[in-house]
C-alpha positions in Angstrom: 3.2 108.8 31.4 0.0 110.1 33.1 -1.2 108.9 36.5 -4.2 107.2 34.8 -1.9 105.3 32.4 0.3 104.2 35.3 -2.8 102.9 37.1 -3.8 100.9 34.0 -0.4 99.3 33.8 -0.5 98.4 37.5 -4.0 96.9 37.1 -2.9 94.9 34.1 0.2 93.4 35.8 -1.6 92.7 39.0 -4.2 90.8 37.0 -1.6 88.9 35.2 0.2 87.9 38.4 -3.1 87.0 40.1 -4.7 84.8 37.3 -1.3 83.6 36.0 -0.7 82.0 39.4 -4.2 80.6 39.5 -3.8 79.0 36.1 -0.4 77.5 36.9 -2.0 76.0 40.0 -4.8 74.7 37.8 -2.3 73.1 35.4 -0.4 71.5 38.4 -3.8 70.1 39.7 -4.5 68.7 36.2 -1.1 67.1 36.0 -1.6 65.4 39.5 -5.1 64.3 38.5 -3.9 62.8 35.3 -0.9 61.1 37.0 -3.2 59.5 39.7 -5.7 58.3 37.1 -2.9 56.8 35.0 -1.4 55.1 38.2 -4.6 53.8 39.7 -6.9 53.2 36.8 -4.7 53.1 33.8 -5.2 54.0 30.1 -8.9 53.1 30.4 -9.3 55.9 33.0 -7.5 58.4 30.9 -9.7 57.5 28.0 -12.9 57.8 29.9 -11.9 61.0 31.4 -11.1 62.5 28.0 -14.3 61.2 26.4 -16.7 62.5 29.2 -14.9 65.8 29.5 -15.0 66.3 25.7 -18.7 65.6 25.7 -19.2 68.1 28.6 -17.2 70.7 26.8 -19.1 70.2 23.6 -22.5 70.4 25.2 -21.7 73.3 27.4 -20.1 75.3 24.6 -23.1 74.7 22.4 -25.8 75.4 24.9 -24.2 78.3 27.0 -24.2 80.4 23.8 -21.0 82.2 24.9 -22.6 84.3 27.6 -19.7 83.6 30.0 -17.7 86.1 27.9 -20.4 88.1 26.1 -22.3 89.2 29.2 -19.1 90.6 30.7 -19.4 93.5 28.3 -23.0 94.4 29.4 -22.2 94.0 33.1 -19.1 96.2 32.7 -21.0 98.9 31.0 -23.7 98.8 33.6 -21.0 98.9 36.3 -19.5 102.0 34.5 -22.9 103.8 35.0 -22.3 103.7 38.8 -26.0 103.0 39.3 -26.5 100.2 41.7 -30.0 99.6 40.4 -28.8 99.3 36.8 -26.0 96.8 37.8 -28.4 94.8 40.0 -30.9 94.4 37.2 -28.2 93.3 34.7 -26.8 90.8 37.2 -30.2 89.4 37.7 -30.7 89.0 34.0 -27.4 87.2 33.5 -28.1 84.8 36.4 -31.6 84.1 35.0 -30.2 83.4 31.4 -27.4 81.2 33.0 -30.1 79.2 34.7 -32.2 78.9 31.6 -29.4 77.8 29.4 -28.0 75.4 32.1 -31.4 73.7 32.3 -31.7 73.6 28.6 -28.2 72.0 28.4 -29.1 69.5 31.1 -32.3 68.5 29.4 -30.5 68.2 26.1 -27.9 65.9 27.7 -30.7 63.7 29.2 -32.6 63.4 26.0 -29.4 62.6 24.0 -27.9 60.2 26.5 -28.7 57.0 24.5 -27.4 58.6 21.3 -24.3 59.9 23.1 -23.5 56.5 24.5 -23.9 54.9 21.1 -21.7 57.4 19.3 -19.1 57.7 22.0 -18.8 54.0 23.1 -20.8 52.0 20.5 -23.1 50.6 23.1 -25.9 51.5 25.6 -23.8 50.7 28.7 -23.0 54.3 29.4 -26.4 55.9 29.1 -26.6 56.5 32.9 -23.1 58.1 32.7 -24.4 60.7 30.3 -27.5 61.2 32.4 -25.3 61.9 35.4 -23.2 64.3 33.2 -26.3 66.5 32.9 -25.7 67.6 36.5 -22.2 68.9 35.5 -23.7 70.7 32.5 -26.2 72.6 34.7 -23.6 73.4 37.4 -21.1 74.7 34.8 -23.7 77.0 33.3 -24.6 78.5 36.8 -20.8 78.9 37.6 -20.2 80.6 34.3 -22.9 83.2 35.1 -21.2 84.0 38.4 -17.8 84.2 36.7 -19.2 86.8 34.3 -20.7 88.9 37.1 -17.4 88.9 39.1 -15.4 89.8 36.1 -17.8 92.4 34.9 -17.9 94.1 38.3 -14.1 94.0 38.6 -14.1 91.6 41.6 -11.0 89.8 40.2 -9.7 88.6 43.6 -13.0 86.8 44.2 -13.0 85.4 40.7 -9.5 84.1 41.2 -10.5 82.6 44.6 -13.4 80.7 43.0 -11.1 79.1 40.5 -8.3 78.4 43.0 -10.4 76.9 45.8 -12.8 75.1 43.5 -10.0 73.4 41.6 -8.1 72.4 44.8 -11.3 71.1 46.5 -12.3 69.2 43.3 -8.9 67.5 43.3 -9.0 66.8 47.0 -12.4 65.1 46.7 -11.4 63.2 43.6 -8.2 61.6 45.0 -10.0 59.2 47.4 -12.6 58.5 44.6 -9.9 57.5 42.2 -8.3 55.2 44.8 -11.5 53.6 46.1 -13.7 53.4 43.0 -11.1 53.2 40.3 -12.8 53.1 36.9 -16.2 54.0 38.4 -14.7 57.2 39.9 -14.4 59.1 36.6 -17.9 60.6 36.4 -18.2 61.3 40.2 -14.8 63.1 39.8 -16.1 65.3 37.0 -19.3 66.1 38.9 -17.2 66.8 42.1 -15.1 69.4 40.1 -18.2 71.0 38.8 -19.9 71.1 42.2 -16.8 72.5 43.9 -16.6 75.3 41.5 -20.3 76.0 41.8 -20.1 76.0 45.6 -17.2 78.5 45.7 -18.9 80.6 43.0 -21.9 80.9 45.3 -19.7 81.6 48.4 -17.8 84.4 46.6 -20.6 85.7 44.5 -21.2 89.4 44.2 -23.5 90.6 47.1 -22.7 94.3 46.9 -25.9 95.0 44.8 -29.6 94.4 46.0 -31.3 91.3 44.8 -34.0 92.4 42.3 -36.7 90.6 40.5 -36.9 90.7 36.7 -39.7 89.0 34.9 -39.3 86.8 31.9 -40.0 89.4 29.3 -37.5 91.9 30.8 -34.9 89.2 31.1 -35.3 88.4 27.4 -35.2 92.1 26.3 -32.2 93.0 28.4 -30.4 89.7 27.7 -30.9 89.4 23.9 -27.9 91.7 23.1 -25.3 89.6 25.0 -26.9 86.3 23.8 -26.7 87.5 20.2 -23.0 88.4 20.7 -22.5 85.1 22.5 -24.0 83.2 19.5 -21.5 84.9 17.1 -18.7 84.1 19.6 -19.7 80.5 19.8 -19.8 80.1 16.0 -16.4 81.8 15.7 -14.9 79.4 18.3 -16.6 76.5 16.6 -14.9 77.4 13.3 -11.5 77.2 15.0 -12.4 73.8 16.6 -13.6 72.5 13.3 -10.5 73.7 11.4 -8.3 72.1 14.1 -10.2 68.8 13.9 -10.0 68.8 10.0 -6.2 69.3 10.1 -5.6 66.6 12.7 -7.7 64.2 10.6 -5.8 65.2 7.4 -2.4 64.8 9.1 -3.4 61.5 10.6 -4.4 60.1 7.2 -1.4 61.6 5.3 1.4 61.3 7.9 0.2 58.9 10.6 -0.7 59.2 14.3 2.9 59.9 15.4 3.0 63.1 13.3 -0.3 64.1 15.0 1.3 63.5 18.4 4.3 65.7 17.5 2.0 68.4 16.2 -0.1 68.4 19.3 2.9 68.6 21.6 4.3 71.5 19.7 1.0 73.3 19.4 0.4 72.9 23.2 3.8 74.5 24.0 3.2 77.4 21.7 -0.5 78.0 22.2 -1.5 76.8 25.7 1.3 77.7 28.0 2.0 81.2 26.5 -1.7 81.7 26.3 -1.8 81.7 30.1 -0.3 85.2 30.1 -2.8 86.5 27.6 -5.8 84.9 29.4 -4.6 86.4 32.7 -4.3 89.8 31.2 -7.7 89.5 29.5 -9.5 89.1 32.8 -8.9 92.7 33.6 -8.5 94.1 30.1 -11.8 93.0 28.5 -14.2 94.5 31.1 -12.1 97.7 31.2 -12.2 98.1 27.5 -16.0 97.4 27.4 -16.6 100.2 29.9 -15.0 102.8 27.5 -16.1 101.3 24.1 -18.0 104.5 23.3 -14.9 106.7 23.6 -12.3 106.7 20.8 -9.7 108.6 23.0 -10.0 106.2 25.9 -10.0 103.1 23.7 -6.8 104.2 22.0 -5.1 104.9 25.3 -6.2 101.5 26.8 -5.3 99.5 23.8 -1.9 101.2 23.4 -1.2 100.7 27.1 -2.2 97.0 26.9 0.0 96.4 23.9 3.0 97.9 25.8 2.3 95.9 28.9 1.7 92.6 27.0 4.7 93.0 24.8 7.0 93.9 27.7 5.9 90.7 29.5 5.9 88.5 26.4 9.4 89.5 25.1 11.5 87.7 27.8 9.0 84.8 27.9 9.5 84.2 24.1 13.2 84.6 24.3 13.6 82.3 27.3 11.3 79.7 25.7 13.4 79.5 22.5 16.7 79.5 24.5 15.5 76.7 26.8 13.4 74.9 24.2 15.3 71.6 24.5 15.1 71.6 28.4 11.3 72.4 28.2 10.7 69.5 25.8 12.8 67.2 28.0 10.8 68.1 31.1 7.3 68.0 29.6 7.9 65.2 27.1 10.9 63.0 26.1 14.0 63.5 23.9 12.1 61.8 21.1 10.1 65.0 20.8 13.2 67.1 20.0 12.0 67.0 16.4 9.6 69.8 17.3 12.3 72.3 18.5 12.3 74.3 15.3 8.6 74.1 14.9 8.2 75.5 18.4 10.7 78.3 17.8 8.9 79.5 14.7 5.7 79.4 16.6 7.0 81.4 19.5 7.9 84.3 17.1 4.3 84.0 15.9 3.2 84.4 19.5 4.5 88.0 19.5 2.1 88.7 16.6 -0.6 86.8 18.4 -0.2 89.2 21.4 -0.6 92.2 19.2 -3.7 90.8 17.4 -5.1 89.8 20.8 -4.9 93.3 22.1 -6.5 94.8 19.1 -9.2 92.1 18.6 -10.7 92.7 22.0 -12.0 96.0 20.6 -14.4 94.0 18.4 -15.9 92.3 21.4 -15.9 95.5 23.5 -18.0 97.1 20.8 -20.3 94.1 20.7 -19.7 93.7 16.9 -20.5 90.0 16.7 -20.7 89.8 12.9 -17.1 91.3 12.6 -15.8 88.9 15.2 -17.4 85.9 13.4 -16.0 86.7 10.0 -12.5 87.5 11.4 -12.4 84.2 13.3 -13.7 82.2 10.3 -11.1 83.8 8.1 -8.4 83.0 10.7 -9.5 79.4 10.9 -9.6 78.9 7.1 -6.2 80.6 6.7 -4.6 78.5 9.5 -6.0 75.2 8.0 -4.8 75.9 4.5 -1.3 77.1 5.6 -0.9 74.1 7.8 -1.6 71.7 5.0 0.5 73.6 2.4 3.5 74.3 4.6 3.5 70.7 6.1 3.7 69.4 2.5 6.7 71.7 1.8 8.7 71.6 5.1 7.2 68.9 7.4 6.9 69.7 11.1 9.1 72.8 10.8 6.6 74.1 8.2 3.8 73.9 10.9 5.7 76.5 13.0 6.1 78.8 10.0 2.4 78.3 9.2 1.6 79.4 12.7 3.7 82.5 12.3 2.3 83.4 8.8 -1.3 82.7 9.8 -1.0 85.1 12.8 0.7 87.7 10.5 -2.3 87.5 8.2 -4.8 87.5 11.0 -3.1 90.5 12.6 -3.4 92.4 9.2 -7.1 91.6 9.1 -7.6 92.9 12.7 -5.5 96.0 11.9 -7.8 96.8 9.0 -10.8 96.5 11.3 -9.2 98.5 14.1 -7.7 101.3 11.9 -10.1 101.5 9.0 -13.5 100.3 10.3 -13.3 101.7 13.8 -10.9 104.6 12.9 -8.7 104.0 15.9 -4.9 104.3 16.3 -2.2 103.1 18.7 0.8 104.9 20.1 4.2 105.0 18.2 5.8 103.4 21.3 3.6 100.3 20.8 4.9 99.9 17.3 8.6 100.2 18.4 8.1 97.7 21.2 6.6 95.2 18.8 9.5 95.5 16.4 12.0 95.1 19.2 10.4 92.0 20.5 10.1 90.4 17.0 13.8 91.2 16.4 14.8 89.7 19.7 12.8 86.5 19.1 14.2 86.1 15.6 17.8 86.7 16.8 17.5 84.1 19.6 16.1 81.5 17.2 18.8 82.2 14.5 21.5 81.8 17.2 20.0 78.5 18.5 19.6 77.1 15.0 23.3 78.0 14.3 24.4 76.3 17.5 25.5 79.6 19.1 23.8 79.0 22.5 26.0 81.6 24.3 25.0 84.3 21.8 21.3 83.4 22.3 21.8 83.5 26.1 23.3 87.1 25.9 20.5 88.3 23.7 17.9 86.8 26.1 19.6 88.4 29.0 19.5 91.8 27.3 15.8 91.2 26.5 15.1 90.4 30.2 16.9 93.5 31.3 15.0 95.8 28.8 11.7 94.2 29.8 12.4 94.6 33.5 13.2 98.2 33.0 10.0 98.7 31.0 7.8 97.0 33.6 9.4 98.9 36.4 8.9 102.2 34.5 5.2 101.3 33.8 4.7 100.4 37.5 6.3 103.5 39.1 5.4 106.4 36.9 
């Protein structure tokens, strides 16, 4: 392995450790917050928190136009030019667009406050609540702009610091609010979180480049590329949200709310917690890939290396998750949820394919190919929706795990066609072998657990951990 490849592996694993830890802390803070709301306010508090946060997420996603992610590509490419003037101008453009979109989102929230109150609560009693929510919409947009700048300029420690200290401060401010104001604390708490993140985003913002002025026309011309890509990304993400909503509604009508609860519990275990690893790796991988999007040779090297690192990390995680599935469900839920054990196991095997497709799909974003990103995401959403309905009819909850596996198999094939045929790129043979090994391990552990051979599953998992440890040490040292 070359020295350059070794450095790539080290950067990827450092990013995973850094952001993985931050995300775990974020989850712990979320658990504490939810627990306190449940204790001091009750189900009404949980409901209000969910409703206002869902509204905030919907409005922010719709009005931010995806520039939190799309602008990272342009900033990274400017950073690769090593011209301080070029980077400074792009940073100024991203900040200006963030301000414009934040103001647009806040004004939209203000104008729709009566309608949002009626649709959400069926009355006009919460109009001022949505008026107050406009503050969080604006702050979130400004924060997202600073996130993009820090990620694009490879200031990952600062980015992690913003998230960590913003989350901790938001929780610290919210605790006395929950206790003193009870039900009236929900909106102040949401705004406190948004304010804390915005403040720390300003504290840790990039100041290495001179502050430059860009007029409105130049901002539009320089920003229309990442805004266009962001629109495609927003539409792609919306397709996934819509498919998820459609299946939940179908399941609720045809199987009842309890089935929806089991599905959501299993899907969270499969998608959210293992997704922490991929999200952490992506913080460093996406801007690095964007900087070399013009070079086939470097793209191939970076993608192959990322597959090796991601699979090496994911292999023991998947095996351990399947081995300890009953304990995990017991800790996070109750024994009543043991019906999702097989569902989760199938899904964890699918996570291996998700990891591969994730590594390849970032190439689409790095190249700024918004149309391709959109149709691949729409295809994935449609496939997942249809397979969920079909496989649930055939095999119940277990079928949903198989649907997750098959849908990611088909999505991976779609992305492979784009990567190999459209972009004419390749990956190393070692990446292919690592993938097969991880799939075999996951399947073997699941088969042993389903057969009641826990000891055999434990041995296979131990071997997987040993192999992964050796791979990671090798990637780190060479």
